[in-house]
N, C-alpha and C positions, 0 to 999 in steps of 0.2 A: 504494500500500500504506500503510495506517495502522497504527501500532503504539503502544501506550502501556505504560510500564514497569509501573505498577500494583503491587498487592500480590501476592506469591506465595502461592497457596493451599496447603492441606495436601498432604503427600506423596501421599496416596491420591486426590487430585483427578484426574478424568478430563480428558484432553486430546483435543480433536476438531479434525479438518479438515472444514469444511462447504462444500459447493458447491451453489448453487441456480441453475438456469437457467430463466428465464421467457421464452417466445417468443410473440409475437403475429404471426399471418399474416393479412394483409388481402386481401379479394377485389378491391378496387380501391385504388389508391394513396391513402394518407392525406396530407393537406396539412400538418396541424399536430397535434402531440401535446403536451399539458401534463400531466405525471404527478407524483404524490407517492409516494415509495417508503418503506416501513417494513421494510427488509430488512437493517438493521444490528443484530446481536445486542446485548443489553443488558449493561451492567456492573452487577453487584450485589455490593457489598462483602461479602467473606467467603463468597460463593456462586458467582459467575460473573464471570470476567475475560476481556475481549476482548483478545487479544494482537495480532492483526492482522486487518485487513478491507480488501478490495479490491472495487471495483465497475467492471464493464465494460459499456458500452452501445453498441450498434450499430443504427442509424447514430449517429455522434457527436452529442451534444446541442449545440445552439447556446447553451444556458444550463444551468448546473448550480449548485445552491446547497444547502448543508447546514445543518441546525439541529435543534432538538428541539421536541416538543410539550409540553403542560401536564404530562403524566405522565412526562416525561423520555425518551420514546421517540425514537430517532434517525430523522430525516427527511431525505430527499433530494428536492429539487424539480428537475425537468428539463423542458426544452422542446426538441423536435425540430421545426424549421420548414422542412424540405425534404421534398418528396414521397418517400414510401417505402412499400414493400409488406410490410415486416416490421419488427418491433422486438424485439431480443434484449437481455435484461438478465441479466447473470451476476454473482453475488456469490461471493467466496471468503473464508472466515474461519477463523481458528484461535482456539479458545475453550477456556478451562479452566473446568471445572465441578466443584464439591465438593458432596456431599450435605449437606443441613441435617438434623440429627437430628429425627425426628418426636417431638413431645411425647407423653407418655402420654395417649391419647385420653380415658381415664376420669378423668384429673386436670385436664382443661380446664374452663373456666367452664361453668355451666349455660346452656342456651338462653335462658331468661328473663333471666339476667344480661347476656349478650352483647347481646340485643335492647335492653335498657334502656341499656347503656353506649353502644351505637351512636347512639342518639337523643340522648344527652347530650353527645357529643363536640363540642368547639369548634374542633378542627383542620380547616382547609380546604386543607391542603397536598396535594401529588400523591398521597401514600400514605394519605390519610385515609379512614376507614371510610365517611364520608358519600357518597363518590362511587360506592360499590357498593351503596347502600341503596335508591335510587329507580329507577323505570322509566327506560329509555333508548330510543334510537331503534329498535334492533333487538330489544330485550327488553322489551315491555310486560308489565304484570301480567296474569295469567291465572288466574281462580278455580279452574279444573279442575286445572291443574298445581299450584297452591298446596295444594289439598286432598290431592292425591296425595302430594306431598312431605311434608306435615304429619304423616303417620302415623309418620314417623321422628323427629319433633322434639317430644317432650314438653317442657314447660317446665323440668322438673327433671332433664333428661338432659344429660350433658356434650356440648357443641356439636360437638367434633371426632368423638366417637363417633357422633353422629347424622349428621354429614356423610359419614363413611366408609360408613355404611349406605346413605344415599341414592345415593352414588357406585356402590355395588355393585348396588343395585336397577336403576339405569339400565343397567349392563352386562348384567344378567340379563334385563331386559324389552325391550330394544331390540336391533335387528339392525343391525350395521355393514354398510352396503350403498352403496358409492360409486355415484353416478349416481341414487340414489333421490330426492335433494333438490337444490335449487339454492342458490346463495349467498344468495338472497333469501327462502328458506323461513323461515317464522316458527316460533318455538318451539311454538306451538299446533299447526301443521300437522305438525311432526316428532313431537310427542307423540301425536297421533291416529294417525299412520301407524306409530309404534313402529319406525321405521327411519331411517337417515340416516348421517351421518359425524360426525367429531369436533366440528365447528362446531355441529351440531344438538344433540348431547348436552351440550356445554358450556352452550349457551344455555338448554336445558330446565332444567338444574340451577340455573343462575343465576336463572331466572325463578321457580322454586319457592322458592329461598332468600329472594329479595327479597320475594316475596309473604308470607313468614313474618316479615318485618322483620329479616332477617339480611343483612349486607353480603356481596356476592359480586362478583367481577370476572373478566373474560375475559383469558386469556393466550394469545398466539400464539407459536409456536416450532417447534422441530424435535425429532424423536426419533432416537435412535441407529439407524442402518440395519441393522446386523448385531448380534444380541444376543450376550451372553457365552455361551460353550459350555455346553450343557445347559439353556439357558433359552429359552422360546418367543419368537418374533418379535412385537413389539408392533404392534397395528393402527394404521395412520396413519403408518408409518415412511417411506413413499415420497414424501411431500409435506409441506407445512407442517402442523403439528399444532395442536391447541387443547385447553386444559384450563381449570380453574377455580381461583381462589384464594378461600377463605372466610376471613373475618375472625373470629378466635377470641378477641378481647379485646386490650387494650393490651399485654399481656405476650407472649402467644403470637403475636400479629400475624396476618399473612396466611399461610395454609398452602395449598399447591397440591395439588389432587386431580384425577386424570385419569379421568373417567367412561367414556371409550372403552375403557380397559384395566383399570379397577377397581384402580388403584394410586395411592398418593401420588406426587406429582412428585418425582423423584430425580435422580441424576446422569446418567440417560439422557435427561433433558429439558433442552433448551437454549432459553432465553427470548429471543424477538425483541422483543415489545412487550406491554404491559398496557393495558387500557382497560375501559370499561363494557360493551362488546359488540364484535362483529366490525367494526361500522362504524368504531370508533375505531382498529382495528389492522390493517385490510386491507393486505396486503403491497404491492399496487399499486392506486392510485386516481387518477382524473383525468378528462380530457376529450380526445376525439379529434374531428377534423373530417374526416368521410368520408361516403360515401353507401352503403357496402356493409357486409357482415357481416365477422366475423373468427373465426379459430380460435386457441385458447389452449392451450399445453402448458407443463407445469411439471415439472421434474425436481429431486430433492433427494437428495444423498448426505451422510451424517453418519458419518465414519469415525474410529474411535479411533486415536490416535497412540501408538505404542510408545515409551516414554521410554528 
């Protein structure tokens, strides 16, 4: 169990217990597995604080190492070097999340101003706009998506106002359909099909924004499993979720938008990792030595804690 004292967030902050179980079942025994996990929720001052985090792995790894990547995401490297026919990875976390007030969309910088500022930035640090500005491994530029997104982004329009409209258009035009796409589905394929899951919608939105010269990055995380009384259940609440952060200038900074549910990211959204696209933040990535296929199952529960 890991715990950090950290700052106490505002009294109205939400407190969550999170459990994720990822299980691989192999057709034939696997001799060696080397994995990197991105399954530790992020600490964000004033917004999200990880009170405790625990990781259980079965079979027990021969090697286990922890660290962070360039963007500050928590990483765990593990090696299992004994034959095994399943691998179970379970994380348990207690996380405190406070909503960040959304700026007045109409008062944010104009699209042309943000585009110019992004190109003039000299900052190359982890939170810099430049890292969300260019094509990446899983999100190449796509003229068709750029043209489609561009109808919302006049140069003299406030950038967050335009971003909210694009988010809502994706929700209106695309069908949330688990199984319709794969983890390797490109933004163009999802755009043509007009269906997919949160990963697809986030990467389509990022693709459109970058094509317009506007910085956007990919966020992986969780959604609250059971909504507050009287509110609809959010799509994507039974698995890891994904949404977008759009850079709205040096003052407003990065603002989270969830195109799957057409809502700004709020205290129902718990951040795991940020990156340029899914390839940067995949919860589990690595190499196995085997000659057979495998089955994957993932279960997520995000339960509010009564104070």
